[in-house]
N, C-alpha and C positions, 0 to 999 in steps of 0.2 A: 908495444906497438901488436896491431890486430891485424890478422893474414886474411886476407881476403878469400873464400873460395873459387877454384879456378872453374870459371864457366865452362859448363860440359859443350861439347862438340853441338850434340840437338838438343831440344826440349824432351820430356820426360811423355810428351802426349803426342810426337811427332813421329810420322810412321816411319819404320825403319828401311831402308831402301834395300830393295830386291835385285838379286844380280838374276842373268839371264837364265840360269838353269832352275831357278826359283819358279821364275814367271811362266816358262815357258815347260816345263818339265813337271817338277816338284806341286807346284799350287794343281795344273790341270788334271794330275794322277789323285791326290787326295781328294780334290771335290768328284771326283770319279768314285772313289771309294765312296764318300760321305752321302754321296746323291742316294735319293729313293730308299732309306731307310726306315720309312716309317711302316707299322706293318699292313696297310692298307696297297702302300709302294712292294711291297715285297711281294705280299701274295699275288700282285699281277705281274711281277717280275719273274716269278715261280710259273707260273701260266703261262704267260708268254715265253717263257724260255721253253718250256716244255712244247708248246706249239709251234716255235720255229726248230726247234731241236728235230721237229718230225717234218721238216720241208723235203719232197721229194726229190732231191737233187742232192748231189754229192758235192761237197765243196761251198757248195751256197748258206748252209745252215750260220757259219761264224758271220758272215756279212751281214746275213738276215738279222742274227741279233742284236747285232753291234749296230745296226741302222735303227732298227725298234729300238734300243735302249736310248739311244741319242735323239730320236722325235718324240718319246713319251718321258725322256727325263727318269730313266729306272736305273740302277744300277748295275753298272758296266758287270764285273766281276762275278753278281750273282747268277746274272743272265747266260755269260758263258760259263759258268763251274756247269749249271743246269746241262747248257747246249752238251758240252763235254762227255757227262755223265749218260747222255742219251745215243751213245753213240754206237753202242751194241745192238739198239733197239733199230736205230736209224735203218740198216740195210732191210731189216722187217718191213719197217712202215713203208718204204720205198716199194717192197712186190706189195703190200697191200692197197696202197694207192693204186698203183698199176691196176692190179685186180677188180682195186673197187670202179674205176674208171670206164673199163671194159665194161661190167657188170650196168654200172648207170647208164652208161651210153648205147651199149648193145652192140659195143665190137666184139667182134671172133677174138678170143684169146690167143695172144701169138705166144709162139715157144720161143725163147730167147736160150743163149749159152752167151755166160757173161766174157768168155774170151771173147767170141764172136762180135760182141757188142763194143767190144775195149779197140779190136782189131780194126770194127769199121769205123769207128769215132777219130780212131788216129789216121785212118789212111784215106776216107774221104766222108768229110761232113756232110756233103751234098745228099749222100746215100743214106749218110746216117740218122738224118732229119726225113728224108722222104720214107725211110722205115718206120722210122720211133719218135717224129715229131707227132702225129695224132694222138699215138698212147700218153706222151709227155703232158701234150695238153689238156686229157683228161684225166692224169693223175693231179696234175697242177689245181685245175677246179675242183675236184676232191677234194683237196686237202684244203683249199679255201673254204668249202662247205662246211667240214670237219672243225677248223679251226673255232670260229664263237663255242661249240659243244665240246672242246677239248678246253678253253680258257676258265668254260662258266663250270666245269668239272672239277676244276682244281680250285681255281680263285676263291669259290664260293664257301666251301670245306674249310681251306687254308687260312683264311682270313681271321675268323673267330679264335683260332687256336694261337696267330699272331698276334694276335689283340691280348689276348690274354696273356701269354708271353711277355709281352711288352708290361703289363698291368703289374704284372709280378716284378719281374724289372725294376720298375720304379718306386714300387714300394718300399723294394731291399735300397734302393739308392737313400730312398728318403730316409728310411732308418739308421741306415748307416751315415747318416749326414747330422743327427739328433745325439 
C-alpha cells in the first residue's frame, strides 16, 4: 500500500497571505528603511537633511524633512537623524538668517528678546506678524537662497566617499561569497 503525500494548503510558489499589520505598518516601514540607500541618494539625503535642518522657523524642520524625503524618495531615517543632530545649530541658524535677511534687504536690525517674542506670539498673532512678518519673510528668502550652496557643499564632497565605501563593501561581500 502506497501512501500519497497530503497536498499542501498552498503551492510553494503561491504568495503568502499578509495580515493588516504586515501590509499597513511593517512593510511601509521596511520600505522606508531600505529606500534611497544608493551612495548618491544617501549623499543627497545628507545634504538636504542639513539644508532642511537649517530652516529658519522653529518646529517645522521635521515636517519639511518628511515632505522632502517623500517627494524625492530619500531615506526617511537618515534625513531625520541629520535633522535632529542639527538642533544645537538650529537656533544659531535662525539668528544668522534673520541678520542676513536684514542685511540683504537693507532692513534696520531689530532688537528682540526671546521672552517678549514668545509672549507676543502666544497673546496676539496679529501683532506678532506685524512686528516680525517682514523679517520672517526675509529670513525665509535668505534660507532659500542658501539652500543650493549648502546642498552643493555637502553633496559633492560626500558622494565620492560614499561611492568608495560602497565599492569596498561590495568587494568584501564578493570575497566572502567565494
